[in-house]
N, C-alpha and C positions, 0 to 999 in steps of 0.2 A: 607322731612323735617317736623318735628312735630311742629304744632302751639302751642304756650303757652300763658298763661295769668297770671297776678299777682293776689294775693289775693285781692288787692285793686280793680282790675277790677271786680272780682266776687262780692265784697261788693257793688260796684256801681250798678251792675245789681239787686242785692237784694233790695237796697234802692229804685230803680225805680219800684219795684214790678213786674219785669219780671220773667217769669218762667225759672228756672235754672235746666237743666237736668244734674244732677251730679252723677257720678258713682264712688264709693270708692272701689278700687281694693286691699285693704289690707285684711288680714285674718279676719274671724268673731270675733276672740278674740280682735284684735286691734280695729276693728270697734266698738265693744261693749264698749271699754274703753272711747272713745270720737270720735264723728264724726259730721260733719256739718249737721245741722238740715234737710236740704232738700236732703241729699245724700242717695242713696241706695247701698247696699253692694253686689258686685259681685267679689269674690276673683280672682286674676289674673290667678291662675292655672285652674280656671273653666270658664274663660271668653269665651263666644261664640259670635263672632261678629254678626252673623245673628240674634241671640236671642236679643242682645242689640239693634240692629237696629229695630227689630220688636216691642220691648217694647216701643220704642220712635217714632214709625211711626206716621206721621200726625202732628208732632210738628215742628215748625220752629226753626231755630237756631241750633248751634252745640251741641254735647254731650260733656260734660266736664268730665275728668277723674282726680281723686285725689288719693294720697296715703300718706305715711308718710313724704316724702321729695321730691318726684318728679321722682324718678327712675322708679318705677313700673308703674306710670301713663303714662310715656313716652312709656314704653314697650306696655302698653295696646293700646295706640294710634297707634303704629306701627302695632300691630295685626289687628286693624280696617282698617288701610290703606291697608295692604296686602290682606284683604278680600273684598276690593272695597268700603269702607266707609270712605271717606276722611274728612268729616265734623266733626272732633273731635279736642279737645283742652286739653292739659295737664296743670294742675294748678301748678305753680311754688311754691316751699316751702312747699307744702302739707297741711295737716290738722292743724298742729301746727301754721303755718303762718296765716292761715285763722282765727283761734281762736284769734291770737294776734291782728289782725286788727279789730276785733269786729263782725265777722260773727256769727250768732247764732249756738251754738253747743249743742249736747246732750251728757251728761257724764254718764258713768256707772262704772263698777268695773275696777280697774287698771290691765293692762296686760303688759307683757314684749314684747317689739317690736321685729319684726322678725330680724332686723339687729343686735340687741343685742344678740339674741339667736344664730345667726351665729357666732359671735365673741366668745361666750362662748364655743360652740361646736367645732369650729376650734381650739381654744386655748387648750381645753381639750384633743383633739386628738393629737395635736403636743406634749403637755406635756407628754401624755401617751407613745407616740412613743419614745421620748427622754429618758424617764425613762427606758423603755425596752432596748433601745440601750446601755444605760450606766450600768444598774444593772442586766440585765437578766443573769441567770446562764449558759446559753449555747449559742452557735453561732447562732443557728436557730432563737431563740427569739430576739437576738440582731439585726439580719437582718430584722425580722418582724417589730421591733420598728423603725429602720432607714427608712424602706420602707414606713411605715405609716406616719411618720413625713414628708418625702419627698413628698408623694402623696398629703397630705393636703396642703403643701406649693405650689406645682404646681397648685393645684386647685384654690387657692387664687389668684395666678398670672393670671391664665386664666380668673377668674371672673373679675379681675380688667381690663384686656385688652378688654374683650368682653362685659363687663357690664351685664353678665349673670351668676347667681350663682346657681349651681345645689344644693348646700347644702340648700340654702334658699327655693328652690322649694320643696325639701324633707321635711324640717321642717314645711313648710306651710300646709302640709297634716297631720301633727301629731294631735292626738286627742285634745291636750290642745289648739291648735290653731283653732279648729273647733267649739268651744262653746263660745258664747259671754254672755250667761246668767249664773250666778253663780248657784251652786247647790241649795242654799237656795231659790233663786228666782224661780227656776224651781219647787221646792216643793210647793211654794206658788201658782204658776200658776196651778199646778195640783189640789191642794185643792180647789181653786176657781172654776175650771172647774167641779170638783166633786160636789161641793155645788150647782152648777147650773143644775146638773142632766145630764151633757154631759158625764162625765167620772165617772161612778158609779161602785161600787162593786170592787172585787179584780182585775178582768181582765180589766174592763173599756171599752170593745168594745161594739159597738151597737148590739142589738138583732135583728135588721132588717135582714131578709134573703136576699140572693143574688137575687132571683127573684123580691123581693120588691124593692131592690136597682135598678135593671135594669129597672123596670117599671117606677120608679120615675124619673130616668135620661131620659128615652125615652120620658116621658110626659112633660119634662121641669120643673118639680117640684124640681129637685135636680141636682147638678153637681158632677162629680167624679173627685177627686183631687189626683194626684200621688205626694207623698212627698219624693220620692227617688231623687238621684242626677242625673244631666244631662247625665252623661256617662251611667248610668243604663237605663235611659229613652231612649237613642238613640239605645240601644241594643234591646229594645222591650217594648211597653206600650199599654195600652188599647186605642183603637181608640176613639177619642172624649174626652178623659180625659185631664185635665189641669195639667201642671207641676208647682208645687210650692215647691221646695226643702226645707227640714227641715232646712238645713244650712242657707238658705236665711231668713226663718222665725226667726231663732235664731239670725242671724246677724242684724236683724232690717230691716223693709220694710216700706216705707212711706205709710200712710193710703190711700192716693189717688191712688197709684199704686196697693195696695192690693185690693181696692174696684173694680178696673177694672178686676182683676183676679177672685175674689170671691164675688158673689152677696150676700147680707145679706137677701134678700127676698126668698132665696132658701136653701134647705138642702144641706149641704156640706158633702158628703161622702169622706173620705180620706183613702188611703191605701198606703202600702209600699211593701217591699219584704216578710216580715214574721209577720207583725202586731205590731212591737215594736215602730218604728219611728212615725207611725200615732198617737199613744197615746200622744207622746211628742208634735206633731203638734196640736192636739186637745187641749192640755193644754195651748198652746199659743193663739189659735184662739178663744176659748170659752169666755175668759174674754173680748174679743173685740166685742162680741155680735153676733157671728156666731152660727147657729144651726149646729154644727159640730158633725159628727158621725163616729168615727174611725172603720174601718173594720178589723176584726181578720183575715180573709182570705187575703193572700198576692197576689202579681201579678200572680204567677203561678196558684193559685187556681181560680182566676178570669177568666183566660184563659180557664182552664179546665171546668169551669161552663158555658162557651159559650160566654163570652165577646169577641168581636172582637179585634184583636191585629194588631199593625203596628210597623214599625221600623223607625229609623232616627229622626232627630230633627225637 
């Protein structure tokens, strides 16, 4: 049984000045549109209960989960329960209800909700199937159309019965749902980083050699940050590196939590698979005051250069 709380309960905690550990499990695009001020974004399809528990270790009280209306947050709580972490609470009514009762929120660019995308995609597929069944020139295509419409209809029935929507899971992974910062904003961030001397020149990668990087990390003068996604990290990563996915940075991360992951008094060397995503991460971190230096060599090159590797989360 998933424990729940109302937005009014959350508001009361906020007014008493209590620390609220709130995780928003919507897509980064939805999170970027509007989210409760103290929330951090961990999309449901990437939620790792062990990582969530580790991020909030040492803090008393439950971990609250929130989404648009309450469905995904309940699913997140169920995943936490299944992994052995029962001290979790789903916020009823979601972000809109919290906004309505007066909880502080952060607003960004407008995004289409995942539920609305599902309705459009399902309706479009059914309409396409019906059109083929009615107007296709041959029997084969008529059968394809009828089968498509029937398949989507059965999928919607299954989603309603099980409260699990495969189409929503698929759409959540689409590129337009992975970016919460607009193109214009990302250009501005890049320009600011370039002006500060962190992202310079056409390539924008640091000129520090890998031996210099290794020595700085070993001496404690720098930290190595992997901005790939958790599934990539689990397959293999540099031992001792810190995982801060680009999607998390773009979705928005509370300054307090970011400070626990990345110290401002050390050089932050960031890397990815091939050198592209670390530039985007640098463009986000540099305006926040970090001495961030993106590496052109990706994870495979780091391993070839002698950096130790490990697997798992």
